[in-house]
N, C-alpha and C positions, 0 to 999 in steps of 0.2 A: 638171053641166056637159056640154057637147056633146063627143062623141068625134070624132076625125078620123083618117083613114088616110093613111099615108105609103107610097108605093111606092118600095122600095129594092132594087136588084138583082133585080127580078122578084118580090119578096116584099112583101105588104102588111103593114105594121107599124102596129098600132092604138095611138094615143096619146090619153090623156084628161087634159086640164088639170084639176087639182083644187086645193082648199085645205082646210085644217083649222085649227082655232084652238087656241091654247095661251096661257094667262095673258093673255087679252085681245088677242092679236095673231094676225093671219092669216098662216099660213105657206103659201107657194105651191109647188106641185109638179106633176109630170107622172107619170102611170102609163102604162107600156108593157104592153100585154096581147096574148096570143096570140089567134088566131081561135077563135071558139066562145064558149060561155056559161060555161065553167068549172064548178066553182071551180078556180083555178089556185094552185100554190105561188108565192110571191113573195119577192123580195129587196128589202130597204130599204137605200138607199145613204145614207151620211153623208159629206159633203164635208169638206175640210180647212180649216185656219185661213186666213181671207181668200178661201176658195174659193167655189164655188157649185154648183148642181145639175148642171151640165154637166162641171165640173172641167177641168183643163188639157187642151188639145187635144181636148176633148170625149170623154175616155176613158170617162166614166160613160155618155154617150149610146151609144157604140159597144158597151159591155158590156151595157147594157140591151137593145139590139137583138139581140145574140147570144143572150141569155137567152130572148127571145121566140121565136126560131127553135127553141129546145129545149122550148117549151111552158111557160116560166116567166115570170111577170109581174115587173115591176120598178117601184119607186117612187123617183124622184129628187126631192128637195125642198131648199129653201133654209132654213137655220137663221135664226132671228130676226136682223135687222140685216145679212143677207147676201142677195145676189141680188135677187130680186123680193119677198122676204118683208118684212113690217112690222117695225118696231123699228129701233133705232140700234146700229151696231156697237160704239160706245163703251160701251154698256150690257151687252154680251154677256159671259158668263162660261162656263167649262166646265160648271158646274152647270146653267146655263140651256140649254145645248146638249144635255146629257143629258136634261133635261126635254122638250125638243123632240123628241129621238129616241124617247123612250118614247111620246110622244103620236103620233108617226108610225106606230110599230108598232101602237099601239092602233087607229089609224085603219084600218090594213089588217085587223086582227083583226075589226073591225066590218063589213067589207064581205062581202056574200054571195058574191062571185065570187073570194074568196081563201080558200085552204084551210090553208096552213102558211107559215111565214116564216123567212127567213134574213137576216142583216145583213152588210153590206160597208162598210168605212170606209177612207179614205185619210188618212194623216198624223194630224192631231189627230182627224179622223173615225175613224181606226183606234182611238185611245184611247177615243173615244165608244163604238165598237162593242164593245170589250173591257169597258167599264164596264156597258153595257146587257146584255151577255151574262151578267154576273155577277148581274144582277137578275131576268132572265126565265128561267123554267124550261123553256119550250116552244119555244125556237128550234131549228131543224133544222140550222143550220150558221152559222159565223162566218168571215168572210174579212177579214184584216188586210193592207192595202197600206201599206208604209213607215210602220208604226204607231208613234206615240209611246208609250213606256212610262213614261219618267221625263222630265218636262218640263224639269227643271233641267239635264239633260245633252244637250239638243238646241238647235236654233237659236232656238226661241221663248224658252226660259228664259234662255239666254246673252244674247241681245239685249235682252230685256225688263229683266233685272237691270241692264244697263249703261245703258239709256235711262232707267230709273226714277230715276237719280241726278239727272236734270234736272227731276224732278217729273212730275205727271200733269195731263192725259192725255198719253200717249206718242204721238208721231207715227210712223206705220208705213206707208210707201208709200201715202199718201193716206187711210189709215184712222187712227182714234184708238183707243188702248187705255186703258181705265179702270183705276183702282187696284183695283177689285173683281175684275177678271180675274186680276191678279197675286196677290192675297191668296187667291183661290179655287183656283188650279191646284195649289198646294202641298198642298191637302187631299185630293187625289185620287190613287189608286194603281192605275192600270190593270193592272199586273202581278198585284196581289192580286185584283182583280175577276175577271180572266179565269180564275183558278184555280178559281172557283166554278161555272163553266159545265159542263154535261153535253153540250153540242153539240160536234161535231167542228170543228176550227179549221184554216184554211189561213193560213199566214204567208208573205207575199211581200215581198221586199226587194231593192234593188239594191246592188251592191258599191261603187258610187261615189256613194252618197247623201250629199250634203254637208249636208243639213238634219237628218236623223235617222240616227244612226249604225247601220250594219248590226248592231253588237253588241246593239242593242235587240231585233232580231229573234231573236237567239240567246238573249237573256234570256227572251223570251216562250216560246221552245222549252223552256228549262230549267224554267220555272214549270209549263208544261203537262205535261212529263214527270213532275215531282214530284207533280203532282195527278192523274196517270194519266188525263188528258183526251186522247182521240184527236186527233191533229194531224198536219200535214204542213208542211214548210218548203220553199219554193221560192226560191232565190236567183238573181237575174237578173244575169249577169256583165256588168259595165261600166255598168249602168243607173244613172241619176240618180234623184232623189226622185219624180218624176212619170212616169218611163218615156217620156221625150220623144224617142223615135226609133221609127220604124215597126216594126222587128223586136222591140224591147222591148215595145211596146204590144201587138202581136199575141201575144207569148208570155204576157204577164200575163193578157190576156183569155182566151186558150185555157185556161190552167191553172185560172183561177178558174171559168170557166163549166163546165168538165168536173167540177170538184170540187162545184160547186153542183148540177149535174144529178144527180150520184151520190147526194147526200144529200137532195135535194128530191123526186125522182121515184121 
């Protein structure tokens, strides 16, 4: 696919629209690349439940652009049934998103211009990142934003259990959730998965997160301490689930990019 340049604040930021296939579906994404031929270290982004590759108030885009300025590439993509990717949301499960995430990392590994890889996930994408980290041995870093660790103790689990009393599919803000999603999420244990990683982990969470309790961040911390995995916890005072204020957004991006630069470069 053809690359294109975006001039932002006097800096040229190269973007490349891409797609890769998984289980017969095309997944659509964008790669942000620094200037030069590389190879570059890269961060693979995993968006949240009902999110997309830009995420709320384009926080993924802004983070990718900051990474490029530090010499780090970034891949943002849509899981199946989300954003521009093929598939139907009603058919999505946590397992299918893990499969998509692993395929995205594999796509980066197969590129000649990418040298090493870290992952970053928001909300359910954080649970995806934790799960993937437990399966891949060569990740350089893991960043968890407002990450789900126990689905039954957050907004997804609570609301899905209640809505399921009326049968499937469940209506959810214009989306439909299938029964397979509900049956599948209880099989996954992100806390256990993250304990298997060897990569350093950054945990970021807001104190006013009404979707995923801050206690889940501290549980991730406890699990990593017990597993003797290098980690750092950064709590954003007053912040909501998606850091929807300029100063929260800036703080999260700064903390994350500094962490990723340290472990990727």
